[in-house]
N, C-alpha and C positions, 0 to 999 in steps of 0.2 A: 874080170874087166868087161863092162858093157860094150856093145857095139858102138855106141855113141856117147860121148860126154858133152853135156850142154855147156856151151861157152858163155861165160857171164862177165860183166863189168859191174863193179860196185862203186858208185859215186857216194862218197861219205863213209868210207870203210872203217874209220876210227870212232864214229859216233855210236850211239846205242843200237840203232837198227843195223848199221854196218857190222858191228861186232857180233850181233846175234845172227846175221846172215852167214858170217864165216863159221859160226858154231854149227849151223845147219849143214854147211858144206863139209865140215869135219865129220859130221855124222854120216854123210853120204859121199865120201871122198871119190869113189869110183864113178860117180854120176856127173861130176862137174869139173870144169877147169876154169881157173881164174885168169882172165886175159888182162884186166886192168883194175886198178884201185886208185882212189883219190882221197885226199884229206886237205884241210886248210892249214891247221897248225900243229897237230899232234904227230910230229915227224918221227919221234922215237918209236911210237907204236906202229906207224906205217912201215918203218924199217923192219921191225919184227915180222909184220905181215908179209912183206916182200920176201924175206928169207924163208918163210914157211910155204908160201903159195906160188912164188916165182912168176908173177905176172910179166907180160911183155912191155906194158906201159903203165906209168903212174903219173898222177898230176898232183901238185902241191900248191899252196898259196904263193902269191907273188913274192919273189925274192928268196924262197926257201929251198930251192933245189940244191944250192951249195951245201947246206947243212945235211941234207939227205945223202948226198954223195959222200960226205965225210963219214957218216954212219955206215955206209955200205962199202967202204974202201977195201975191205977184205972179202967182199961178196962178189964173186966173179960171175958176171952175166952180161947179156947185151941189152939190159933194161934201158928203155927210153924214158927220160924224166921230162915231164911237161909242167907248165905253170898256168895258174889263173884261169880265167874264163875260156880262153882258147884251148887250154889243156883239157878242161872238162868236156868241151865240145868234141875234141878229137877222140877222147875216150868213148864218149856217147855214140860216136859214129864208127867205132872200131869195125873194120870190115869183116872180121871173123865172129864178132859177138852176136849171139842170138837173143839174149835177154840183158837189159840194163836195169840194175837195181838203183833207183833214184832215191837216195837217203840223205840228200843235202837238206839242211833245215833252212827255211826262209825263201824269200822271193828270188834269190840268186839261182835257185834250182830250175826255174822255168825254161831258160834257154837250152840247157843240156837235155831236158826232157823232150822239148820240141825237136831238137837235133836228132835224138835217138829215134823218135817216131818217124821223122822224115827220112831217116836212113834205113827204115824197115825193121827196126828192132822192137820186140815186145818189151814193155816197160813194167817192172814190178815197182809200183809207186808208193813211196812213203812220204814224198814231198807234197803235202796237201796244198801248199800255197800255189803250186803250179796250176792246179785245177781251180782254186779260188780266184786267181788272177785272170785266167784265160781258159775257163772250162769249155766254152763253146768252141773256141779255136782248136784246143788240144784234142777234144773228143772227136771233132769233125775230121781233123787231120788223121787221127788213128783209124777212123772208118775208111777214109780215102786210101790210106796205105795198107789197109787190111792187117793191121797189127793189133795186138791185145794190150790193154791197160789192165794190169792185175793189181788191185789195191792191197797194200800191205797193212794199212790201218786196220786194227782188229774189227772195228765196227763195219767198215765197208767190205772187208774180207768176209765177214759173217753174212752180210747181205748177199754177196756173190755166191757163197756156199749154199745159202738157203734158197736162192733162186735156181740153183742147178737142177736141170731137168724139167723146169716149169716155164711156161710161156709168160713173158712180161705183160702180154695182153690181158692176162687174168689177174694181174697184180692190183690190189686195191690201195695199199699204202705200206710204207716201211716204218719201223720204229728203231731209232738209234738209242742204245742204252748208254747211260752216263753214270760213272761211279759217284759223282757229286763232289769228288775231290776231298781235300783235307778239311774243308769248312762247311760241309753239309749240315752239321749240327751247331755250327757257330752262330750265335745271335747276330743279326745284322748290325746292332749297336756296337759290336766289338770289332767290326771290320776295319775301323780306322787304326786299330792297334796291331794289325797283322804285319809281321816282318817277313822278309824273303826267306829266312830260315824256317819259319812256320809254313810258308807256302810250298817249300821244296820237299816237305814230308808227305809225299803221296801215300795213301793207305794201301794201294794194291800194286802199282806199276813202278818199275825203275826206268826212268826216261831222262832225256837231256833237260837242262834247266829251262829252256824256253817253253817247251811243250808241257813241262810240269807246272809252270806258272799259269799257262793257258788252261790247264786242267783245273787249277785252283779258282780261276775266274769263270770257268766254263766257256771261255772263248774257244777252247779246243773243240768243244761240241758245236759251237756256232759255226766254226769253219767246216766241220764235218757235214753240217746241214747243207751248206753251200756246195761242198764237194759232191754230196750224194745226189743233188739235183742234176748235175752234169754226168756223173758216172753211170747213173741208172735211168737217165732220160725221164725225170719225174717233174711233176708240177709241185710247187712249194707246199700246197695243201696235202700232198701225198707223203709228207715227211713229218714224223712225230718224234718226240724225245721223251724218254722216261728215265728217272733215276733208279739205278740198280746197284746199290752199294757194294755187293759182293763181286762184281765184274766177272760173273760166270757165264751168263747169257750175254753174248757180245753184240747182238742185234737180232732183229726178226723181221719177217715179211708176212703180211696178211693178204690173202687172196679174196677174190670176189665172193667166194662161198663162205667167207669168214673163218677159214682155216688159217692158222698161224704156224709158221715153221721158223725155228730159231737154230742158231749154232752155239754150242756151249764148249767150254774148255777152261782150264786154269788160266789165270792172267799171265801169259808168257808169249812174247812176240815171236818166238821161234815157231809157234803153230801156224799163224798166218803167213809167215815167211816161207815155211816149208811148202805150204799150199801153192804159193806163187812160183817158187823155184821148180817144183815138180810138175806143175800143171801141164797136161790134164791128168797126170798120174798123181797118186799120193805117195809121199816118201816119209821116212822117219824124221821127226822134228827134234828128237832129243828131249822133249818136254815130258812132264810126268802125267800120269793118268788122272782124270777128274773123278774123284771119289765123292759122289753126292752124299753118301752116308756120313762121311767125315764132315762135309760142308754143313749138313743138317737142314738148313732152310735158306730159301732165297726170298728177298723182299724187294718191293718196288714202291716208288712214290712219285708224285708229280714234281716238276721243276718249280722251285720257288722263284717266280719272275721278279719279285722285289729284290731278293738277294742276288740273283743272277740274271740281270737284264740283257746279257750278251746274246742269249738265244734269240730273243725277239729282234735284236739288231741284225742278226743273220737274215731273218725273214724280211725285215724292212729293206735291206740292201738287195736281196733277191728280187723283191717287187720292183725296185728302181732299175735293176739290171745294169748292163754296160759295165762301167768302171767302178760302180759303187762298192761291190765286194772287195775289189782290189784296194780301194781307198781305205776301207775298214781294216784290212789286213796290214797295210803299211803303217797305219797309225798305231795299231796294237803292238807291232814289233818294237816301235820306238818306246812305247810306254812300258813294255815288259823289261826292256833293257834298262830304262831309268829306275824302275822299281828294284831290279836286282842290284843296281848301284846305290840303292837307298836314297835316291834323289827325289822320289815321289812316294806317296803313300799308296797302299793297295787300293783303297777306295777311289783314288783319283783315276785309276784305269777305267772304272765304270763311268765316272762323272765326265771325263774328257771324251771318251768314245761316244757317249750319248749326245754330248754337245755337237760332235762332228756329224753324227747320223741326223740330228735335227737340222743342221745346216744343209746337208745333202737333200733332205726332204723338201726344204724350202726352195732350193735350186731346181729340184725335179718338178715341183708344183708350178713354179714360174716358167718352166721350159726355157730358161735363160741360162744356157750352159756356157761357163767361162772357159771351157776346154773341150776339145774334140772327143776325148776318150770317155766321157760320162755316158751319153746315150747309147753308144756302141763301142765294142772293142774289136778292131779289125786286124791288129797285129800284136805280136808279143811286145814290141816296143811301146805300143799304146798301153798295154797291160802294166808294164813296169813303170810307165809314166804316171798312171793312175795310182799305183802303189806309192810312188815317190811323192805325189801330191798329198796323199794322206799323211805321210811322214812329215812333210814340210808344214802342213796345216796344224798338226798337233804341236809342233815346235812353236808356231805362231801363238797358239793358245797359252803356251808356257812362258813366253817372253813378255 
Protein backbone atom coordinates (compact mmCIF):
# COMPACT_ATOMS: atom_id res chain seq x y z
CA UNK A 1 0.00 0.00 0.00
CA UNK A 2 1.51 3.37 -0.99
CA UNK A 3 1.96 6.12 1.59
CA UNK A 4 -0.70 8.20 -0.14
CA UNK A 5 -3.74 7.34 -2.23
CA UNK A 6 -4.83 10.13 -4.56
CA UNK A 7 -8.46 11.03 -3.83
CA UNK A 8 -10.57 11.50 -6.94
CA UNK A 9 -14.12 12.38 -7.94
CA UNK A 10 -15.50 11.25 -11.30
CA UNK A 11 -18.27 13.35 -12.83
CA UNK A 12 -19.94 11.21 -15.48
CA UNK A 13 -18.77 7.84 -14.20
CA UNK A 14 -21.17 5.76 -16.33
CA UNK A 15 -20.16 7.28 -19.66
CA UNK A 16 -17.37 6.10 -21.94
CA UNK A 17 -14.64 8.20 -20.28
CA UNK A 18 -15.96 7.50 -16.79
CA UNK A 19 -15.91 3.75 -17.33
CA UNK A 20 -12.40 3.89 -18.78
CA UNK A 21 -11.29 5.97 -15.79
CA UNK A 22 -12.52 3.29 -13.43
CA UNK A 23 -10.68 0.69 -15.53
CA UNK A 24 -7.46 2.63 -14.90
CA UNK A 25 -8.28 2.81 -11.18
CA UNK A 26 -8.78 -0.98 -11.15
CA UNK A 27 -5.38 -1.33 -12.78
CA UNK A 28 -3.83 0.79 -9.99
CA UNK A 29 -6.10 0.05 -7.04
CA UNK A 30 -3.56 0.89 -4.33
CA UNK A 31 -2.88 4.34 -5.74
CA UNK A 32 -6.39 5.83 -5.74
CA UNK A 33 -9.52 6.14 -3.67
CA UNK A 34 -12.87 7.12 -5.17
CA UNK A 35 -14.64 9.81 -3.14
CA UNK A 36 -17.49 10.61 -5.48
CA UNK A 37 -19.27 9.44 -8.63
CA UNK A 38 -22.06 10.92 -10.72
CA UNK A 39 -24.37 9.96 -13.54
CA UNK A 40 -27.53 11.33 -15.05
CA UNK A 41 -29.55 8.31 -16.06
CA UNK A 42 -27.68 4.98 -15.95
CA UNK A 43 -28.60 4.32 -12.32
CA UNK A 44 -28.13 0.55 -12.49
CA UNK A 45 -24.52 0.88 -13.58
CA UNK A 46 -23.91 3.58 -10.97
CA UNK A 47 -25.24 1.22 -8.29
CA UNK A 48 -22.75 -1.42 -9.39
CA UNK A 49 -19.93 1.14 -9.29
CA UNK A 50 -20.96 2.22 -5.78
CA UNK A 51 -20.85 -1.38 -4.55
CA UNK A 52 -17.37 -1.83 -5.99
CA UNK A 53 -15.69 1.48 -5.12
CA UNK A 54 -17.61 2.67 -2.01
CA UNK A 55 -17.64 6.44 -2.66
CA UNK A 56 -18.76 8.80 0.11
CA UNK A 57 -21.04 10.83 -2.15
CA UNK A 58 -22.80 10.35 -5.47
CA UNK A 59 -24.98 12.57 -7.62
CA UNK A 60 -27.76 11.53 -10.00
CA UNK A 61 -30.19 13.23 -12.34
CA UNK A 62 -33.12 15.11 -10.88
CA UNK A 63 -35.69 12.82 -9.28
CA UNK A 64 -33.61 9.66 -9.62
CA UNK A 65 -32.25 9.27 -6.10
CA UNK A 66 -35.22 7.14 -5.02
CA UNK A 67 -34.47 4.51 -7.65
CA UNK A 68 -30.82 4.42 -6.62
CA UNK A 69 -31.80 3.88 -2.99
CA UNK A 70 -33.97 0.94 -4.04
CA UNK A 71 -31.03 -0.64 -5.85
CA UNK A 72 -28.80 -0.15 -2.81
CA UNK A 73 -31.31 -1.31 -0.19
CA UNK A 74 -29.06 -4.18 0.88
CA UNK A 75 -25.84 -2.16 0.57
CA UNK A 76 -24.96 -0.90 4.03
CA UNK A 77 -23.07 2.39 3.95
CA UNK A 78 -23.29 6.03 4.95
CA UNK A 79 -23.47 7.08 1.30
CA UNK A 80 -24.80 10.59 0.65
CA UNK A 81 -26.96 10.79 -2.49
CA UNK A 82 -27.22 14.17 -4.23
CA UNK A 83 -29.14 15.31 -7.28
CA UNK A 84 -28.90 17.55 -10.33
CA UNK A 85 -26.61 20.56 -10.75
CA UNK A 86 -26.24 21.27 -7.05
CA UNK A 87 -25.19 17.68 -6.53
CA UNK A 88 -22.53 17.94 -9.22
CA UNK A 89 -21.19 21.14 -7.70
CA UNK A 90 -21.02 19.58 -4.25
CA UNK A 91 -19.08 16.63 -5.64
CA UNK A 92 -16.76 18.94 -7.59
CA UNK A 93 -15.89 20.83 -4.41
CA UNK A 94 -15.51 17.73 -2.18
CA UNK A 95 -13.17 18.87 0.58
CA UNK A 96 -11.00 15.74 0.41
CA UNK A 97 -10.75 15.50 -3.38
CA UNK A 98 -7.44 16.23 -5.07
CA UNK A 99 -8.45 15.59 -8.69
CA UNK A 100 -11.86 15.90 -10.31
CA UNK A 101 -12.38 13.96 -13.53
CA UNK A 102 -14.81 16.06 -15.60
CA UNK A 103 -16.39 13.57 -18.02
CA UNK A 104 -19.88 15.04 -18.38
CA UNK A 105 -20.82 15.55 -22.03
CA UNK A 106 -22.08 18.94 -23.16
CA UNK A 107 -22.49 22.46 -21.83
CA UNK A 108 -23.88 21.27 -18.49
CA UNK A 109 -20.33 20.42 -17.43
CA UNK A 110 -19.08 24.01 -17.32
CA UNK A 111 -20.38 24.90 -13.85
CA UNK A 112 -18.92 21.90 -11.98
CA UNK A 113 -15.59 22.40 -13.79
CA UNK A 114 -15.42 25.99 -12.60
CA UNK A 115 -16.54 24.92 -9.12
CA UNK A 116 -13.75 22.35 -8.93
CA UNK A 117 -11.13 24.89 -9.99
CA UNK A 118 -12.39 27.50 -7.53
CA UNK A 119 -12.22 24.84 -4.82
CA UNK A 120 -8.54 24.26 -5.56
CA UNK A 121 -8.89 20.89 -7.31
CA UNK A 122 -6.85 19.74 -10.26
CA UNK A 123 -9.18 18.90 -13.15
CA UNK A 124 -8.71 15.98 -15.52
CA UNK A 125 -10.79 17.44 -18.32
CA UNK A 126 -12.78 15.42 -20.84
CA UNK A 127 -15.58 17.99 -21.09
CA UNK A 128 -14.28 20.04 -24.01
CA UNK A 129 -17.43 22.19 -24.06
CA UNK A 130 -16.37 23.87 -20.80
CA UNK A 131 -13.29 25.30 -22.52
CA UNK A 132 -15.14 26.01 -25.77
CA UNK A 133 -17.76 28.05 -23.89
CA UNK A 134 -15.53 29.84 -21.42
CA UNK A 135 -11.90 29.05 -22.19
CA UNK A 136 -10.47 32.39 -21.11
CA UNK A 137 -12.44 32.39 -17.85
CA UNK A 138 -11.59 28.83 -16.91
CA UNK A 139 -7.89 28.89 -17.78
CA UNK A 140 -7.46 32.26 -16.05
CA UNK A 141 -9.17 30.94 -12.92
CA UNK A 142 -6.93 27.86 -12.95
CA UNK A 143 -3.83 30.08 -13.09
CA UNK A 144 -5.17 32.22 -10.27
CA UNK A 145 -5.86 29.19 -8.07
CA UNK A 146 -2.63 27.48 -9.14
CA UNK A 147 -4.39 24.28 -10.13
CA UNK A 148 -3.77 22.05 -13.12
CA UNK A 149 -6.08 21.43 -16.06
CA UNK A 150 -4.99 18.05 -17.41
CA UNK A 151 -6.67 17.36 -20.77
CA UNK A 152 -8.02 13.85 -21.27
CA UNK A 153 -8.89 14.32 -24.95
CA UNK A 154 -6.28 12.21 -26.72
CA UNK A 155 -5.21 15.10 -28.96
CA UNK A 156 -4.67 17.68 -26.23
CA UNK A 157 -3.18 15.06 -23.95
CA UNK A 158 -0.70 14.30 -26.75
CA UNK A 159 0.18 17.99 -27.02
CA UNK A 160 0.77 18.13 -23.25
CA UNK A 161 3.03 15.09 -23.39
CA UNK A 162 4.91 16.38 -26.43
CA UNK A 163 5.51 19.74 -24.74
CA UNK A 164 6.80 18.11 -21.57
CA UNK A 165 10.27 19.37 -20.76
CA UNK A 166 10.20 22.05 -23.48
CA UNK A 167 9.54 25.75 -23.23
CA UNK A 168 6.34 27.06 -24.82
CA UNK A 169 8.42 30.08 -25.83
CA UNK A 170 10.10 27.87 -28.44
CA UNK A 171 6.83 26.48 -29.80
CA UNK A 172 6.08 27.33 -33.42
CA UNK A 173 2.75 25.54 -33.91
CA UNK A 174 0.78 22.43 -32.98
CA UNK A 175 -0.88 19.90 -35.28
CA UNK A 176 -4.04 18.16 -34.18
CA UNK A 177 -4.58 14.84 -35.89
CA UNK A 178 -8.02 13.71 -37.01
CA UNK A 179 -9.10 10.22 -37.99
CA UNK A 180 -11.45 11.65 -40.60
CA UNK A 181 -14.29 9.61 -39.13
CA UNK A 182 -16.40 7.08 -41.00
CA UNK A 183 -16.96 9.31 -44.07
CA UNK A 184 -13.38 10.22 -44.96
CA UNK A 185 -13.69 8.40 -48.30
CA UNK A 186 -17.43 8.95 -48.80
CA UNK A 187 -18.12 11.23 -51.80
CA UNK A 188 -19.74 14.51 -50.83
CA UNK A 189 -22.65 13.75 -53.18
CA UNK A 190 -23.60 10.83 -50.92
CA UNK A 191 -23.69 12.86 -47.69
CA UNK A 192 -27.44 13.41 -48.01
CA UNK A 193 -27.99 9.64 -47.66
CA UNK A 194 -26.01 9.23 -44.42
CA UNK A 195 -28.02 7.74 -41.54
CA UNK A 196 -27.34 7.89 -37.78
CA UNK A 197 -26.45 4.20 -37.91
CA UNK A 198 -23.79 4.96 -40.53
CA UNK A 199 -22.42 7.89 -38.57
CA UNK A 200 -22.13 5.91 -35.33
CA UNK A 201 -19.72 3.41 -36.90
CA UNK A 202 -16.42 5.07 -36.03
CA UNK A 203 -13.46 3.20 -37.55
CA UNK A 204 -11.09 3.54 -34.56
CA UNK A 205 -12.69 4.76 -31.34
CA UNK A 206 -15.50 3.61 -29.07
CA UNK A 207 -17.21 6.76 -27.79
CA UNK A 208 -20.59 8.10 -26.74
CA UNK A 209 -23.18 8.94 -29.40
CA UNK A 210 -22.76 12.71 -29.35
CA UNK A 211 -18.98 12.72 -29.73
CA UNK A 212 -19.16 9.99 -32.39
CA UNK A 213 -21.51 12.08 -34.54
CA UNK A 214 -19.21 15.08 -33.98
CA UNK A 215 -16.33 12.96 -35.23
CA UNK A 216 -18.34 12.06 -38.34
CA UNK A 217 -18.93 15.76 -39.11
CA UNK A 218 -15.45 16.72 -37.85
CA UNK A 219 -17.11 19.15 -35.45
CA UNK A 220 -15.25 17.26 -32.76
CA UNK A 221 -11.98 18.47 -34.30
CA UNK A 222 -13.40 21.97 -34.67
CA UNK A 223 -14.16 22.09 -30.96
CA UNK A 224 -10.66 20.77 -30.25
CA UNK A 225 -9.18 23.66 -32.26
CA UNK A 226 -11.04 26.10 -30.02
CA UNK A 227 -10.04 24.17 -26.91
CA UNK A 228 -6.36 24.07 -27.93
CA UNK A 229 -6.25 27.85 -28.27
CA UNK A 230 -7.04 28.27 -24.57
CA UNK A 231 -5.34 25.23 -23.07
CA UNK A 232 -1.97 26.03 -24.66
CA UNK A 233 -2.24 29.84 -24.96
CA UNK A 234 -1.97 29.82 -28.74
CA UNK A 235 -2.91 32.13 -31.54
CA UNK A 236 -5.32 30.54 -34.06
CA UNK A 237 -2.62 30.57 -36.75
CA UNK A 238 -0.51 28.32 -34.50
CA UNK A 239 -3.07 25.51 -34.78
CA UNK A 240 -3.11 23.11 -37.71
CA UNK A 241 -5.23 20.03 -38.42
CA UNK A 242 -4.23 17.01 -40.48
CA UNK A 243 -6.12 13.80 -41.22
CA UNK A 244 -4.39 10.66 -39.94
CA UNK A 245 -6.76 7.72 -40.48
CA UNK A 246 -4.90 5.21 -38.29
CA UNK A 247 -5.24 7.35 -35.10
CA UNK A 248 -1.78 6.27 -33.92
CA UNK A 249 -0.11 9.69 -33.74
CA UNK A 250 -2.47 11.57 -31.49
CA UNK A 251 -1.06 15.05 -32.17
CA UNK A 252 2.29 16.80 -32.45
CA UNK A 253 4.16 20.01 -31.71
CA UNK A 254 6.65 21.79 -33.95
CA UNK A 255 9.29 24.07 -32.45
CA UNK A 256 11.14 27.10 -33.82
CA UNK A 257 13.99 24.88 -35.03
CA UNK A 258 11.42 22.89 -37.10
CA UNK A 259 11.84 19.84 -34.90
CA UNK A 260 8.52 18.03 -34.46
CA UNK A 261 7.68 15.85 -31.44
CA UNK A 262 4.61 13.61 -31.35
CA UNK A 263 2.91 11.20 -28.95
CA UNK A 264 1.87 7.79 -30.24
CA UNK A 265 -0.21 4.94 -28.93
CA UNK A 266 -3.04 2.58 -29.82
CA UNK A 267 -6.44 4.33 -29.94
CA UNK A 268 -7.42 3.67 -26.31
CA UNK A 269 -8.60 6.42 -23.96
CA UNK A 270 -7.11 4.61 -20.98
CA UNK A 271 -3.67 5.91 -22.05
CA UNK A 272 -4.44 9.66 -21.72
CA UNK A 273 -6.59 8.98 -18.66
CA UNK A 274 -3.73 7.20 -16.90
CA UNK A 275 -1.41 10.12 -17.75
CA UNK A 276 -3.84 12.56 -16.11
CA UNK A 277 -4.56 10.44 -13.04
CA UNK A 278 -0.93 9.62 -12.35
CA UNK A 279 0.57 13.01 -13.22
CA UNK A 280 3.41 13.82 -12.75
CA UNK A 281 4.20 10.10 -12.50
CA UNK A 282 3.33 7.53 -15.14
CA UNK A 283 1.15 4.63 -14.07
CA UNK A 284 -0.16 1.49 -15.74
CA UNK A 285 -2.93 2.22 -18.25
CA UNK A 286 -4.01 -1.36 -18.84
CA UNK A 287 -3.80 -0.68 -22.56
CA UNK A 288 -1.83 -2.75 -25.05
CA UNK A 289 1.58 -1.98 -26.50
CA UNK A 290 1.78 -0.18 -29.85
CA UNK A 291 3.39 -2.59 -32.31
CA UNK A 292 4.40 -0.47 -35.30
CA UNK A 293 5.49 -3.57 -37.20
CA UNK A 294 1.93 -4.82 -36.95
CA UNK A 295 0.51 -1.43 -37.98
CA UNK A 296 2.77 -1.41 -41.05
CA UNK A 297 2.36 2.19 -42.20
CA UNK A 298 0.96 5.54 -41.18
CA UNK A 299 -0.67 7.94 -43.62
CA UNK A 300 -1.71 11.59 -43.62
CA UNK A 301 -3.79 13.91 -45.79
CA UNK A 302 -5.15 17.41 -45.74
CA UNK A 303 -8.69 18.09 -44.48
CA UNK A 304 -11.24 18.33 -47.30
CA UNK A 305 -12.73 21.72 -46.48
CA UNK A 306 -15.63 21.20 -48.88
CA UNK A 307 -16.76 17.97 -47.24
CA UNK A 308 -15.95 19.12 -43.71
CA UNK A 309 -16.48 22.90 -43.40
CA UNK A 310 -16.74 22.63 -39.60
CA UNK A 311 -12.97 23.11 -39.14
CA UNK A 312 -13.09 26.54 -40.78
CA UNK A 313 -16.13 27.41 -38.64
CA UNK A 314 -13.93 26.93 -35.57
CA UNK A 315 -11.34 29.39 -36.87
CA UNK A 316 -14.09 31.84 -37.87
CA UNK A 317 -15.62 31.84 -34.39
CA UNK A 318 -12.20 32.12 -32.73
CA UNK A 319 -11.53 35.21 -34.84
CA UNK A 320 -14.81 36.76 -33.64
CA UNK A 321 -14.10 35.68 -30.06
CA UNK A 322 -16.37 36.26 -27.09
CA UNK A 323 -19.49 34.14 -27.22
CA UNK A 324 -19.15 33.02 -30.86
CA UNK A 325 -17.59 29.59 -30.07
CA UNK A 326 -20.24 28.97 -27.41
CA UNK A 327 -23.00 29.85 -29.88
CA UNK A 328 -21.55 27.39 -32.39
CA UNK A 329 -21.35 24.69 -29.72
CA UNK A 330 -24.96 25.11 -28.59
CA UNK A 331 -26.27 25.04 -32.12
CA UNK A 332 -24.30 21.89 -32.92
CA UNK A 333 -25.62 20.05 -29.85
CA UNK A 334 -29.20 20.68 -30.99
CA UNK A 335 -28.47 19.50 -34.53
CA UNK A 336 -26.69 16.33 -33.38
CA UNK A 337 -29.68 15.45 -31.20
CA UNK A 338 -32.09 16.05 -34.09
CA UNK A 339 -29.98 13.95 -36.44
CA UNK A 340 -29.85 11.06 -33.97
CA UNK A 341 -33.64 11.26 -33.77
CA UNK A 342 -33.76 11.20 -37.59
CA UNK A 343 -35.51 14.57 -37.69
CA UNK A 344 -32.88 16.17 -39.93
CA UNK A 345 -30.39 14.88 -42.51
CA UNK A 346 -26.66 14.70 -41.84
CA UNK A 347 -25.96 17.33 -44.49
CA UNK A 348 -28.24 19.81 -42.71
CA UNK A 349 -25.79 19.93 -39.80
CA UNK A 350 -23.27 21.66 -42.09
CA UNK A 351 -25.82 23.83 -43.89
CA UNK A 352 -27.47 25.19 -40.75
CA UNK A 353 -24.21 25.72 -38.85
CA UNK A 354 -22.77 27.63 -41.80
CA UNK A 355 -25.88 29.79 -41.92
CA UNK A 356 -25.41 30.57 -38.25
CA UNK A 357 -21.71 31.40 -38.62
CA UNK A 358 -22.50 33.70 -41.55
CA UNK A 359 -25.09 35.49 -39.43
CA UNK A 360 -22.54 35.92 -36.64
CA UNK A 361 -20.02 37.32 -39.11
CA UNK A 362 -22.52 39.95 -40.22
CA UNK A 363 -23.28 40.89 -36.61
CA UNK A 364 -19.57 41.06 -35.83
CA UNK A 365 -18.83 43.16 -38.92
CA UNK A 366 -21.62 45.61 -38.09
CA UNK A 367 -20.48 45.80 -34.44
CA UNK A 368 -24.17 45.87 -33.57
CA UNK A 369 -24.39 43.23 -30.87
CA UNK A 370 -27.96 42.29 -29.84
CA UNK A 371 -26.63 40.61 -26.69
CA UNK A 372 -23.91 41.37 -24.17
CA UNK A 373 -22.14 38.03 -24.39
CA UNK A 374 -20.96 38.21 -27.99
CA UNK A 375 -17.97 40.59 -27.86
CA UNK A 376 -16.78 39.27 -24.47
CA UNK A 377 -17.55 36.50 -21.97
CA UNK A 378 -17.24 37.73 -18.40
CA UNK A 379 -19.02 34.98 -16.44
CA UNK A 380 -20.02 31.34 -16.80
CA UNK A 381 -23.63 32.54 -16.91
CA UNK A 382 -22.84 34.62 -19.99
CA UNK A 383 -21.10 31.58 -21.53
CA UNK A 384 -24.14 29.37 -21.04
CA UNK A 385 -26.39 32.20 -22.28
CA UNK A 386 -24.37 32.32 -25.51
CA UNK A 387 -24.65 28.55 -25.84
CA UNK A 388 -28.41 28.80 -25.31
CA UNK A 389 -28.71 31.57 -27.91
CA UNK A 390 -27.09 29.25 -30.43
CA UNK A 391 -29.58 26.52 -29.57
CA UNK A 392 -32.53 28.88 -29.88
CA UNK A 393 -31.28 30.38 -33.15
CA UNK A 394 -30.95 26.98 -34.78
CA UNK A 395 -34.50 26.17 -33.71
CA UNK A 396 -35.62 29.45 -35.32
CA UNK A 397 -34.05 28.31 -38.59
CA UNK A 398 -35.93 25.02 -38.43
CA UNK A 399 -39.35 26.53 -37.64
